[in-house]
Every structure is written in C-alpha cells, then in structure tokens.
Residue, then its C-alpha position, 0 to 999 in steps of 0.5 A: m499500499e503507498e503512503i500518501i501524505i496530506t497537509i491539514k491546517y488545524t488551529n491550536a484550539e482545534v488541535g486541543l479538541l481532537i487531543n481530548s476526543l482521542v483521549m476520550t476514545c483511547t481510555t474507553q473500555i471496550p471489550t473486543e475480541d482483539s485484546g485492545h489492538w484496534k486503539k494502537p492507530y488512535e494512540q499513535l495519532l494521540k502521541d503525534l498530536k500531542n507532540i505537535k501541540n507541544k512543539t507549537l507552544d514551544f515555538k509560540e514561547k520561543g516567539e514571545d521571547n524574542e519579541r520581548i528582546y527586540q522590544a527591550e533592545k529597541k528601547t535602549k538604542t539611541e538616536p545619533g545626534p547631530c554632526d558637528 
C-alpha cells in the first residue's frame, strides 16, 4: 500500500479538541476479541498530536521571548545626535 502524505491546517484550539477526543476514545473500555489492538492507531495519532501541540507551544514561547528581547533592544538604542 502506497503512503500518501496530506497537509491539513488546524488551529491550536482545534488540535486541543482532537487531543481531547482521542483521549476519550483511547480510555474507553470496550470488550473486543482483539485485546484492545484496535486502539493502536488512535494512540499513535494522540501521541503525534501531543507532540505537535508541545512544539507549537515551544515555538510560540520562543517567539514571545524574541519579541520581548527585540522590544528591550529597541528601547535601549539611542538616536544619533547632530553632526558638528
């Protein structure tokens, strides 16, 4: 079977909803003959989404840190005086 990669755009809130739904799905106790193997793809997707969520939070925090540094540097710079 050929693997196809598809790009889908979600907001941070939507990723949170997906994670919440997958947590509920993965924690549901359903008696089946396959001993819970049906959960494996859902658990992998949950793991991947949590990783994405953590990376976006790290990226956002770094962006906010960079903005604070930029604003601080901007305030400390002085305008050049007139040439004599």
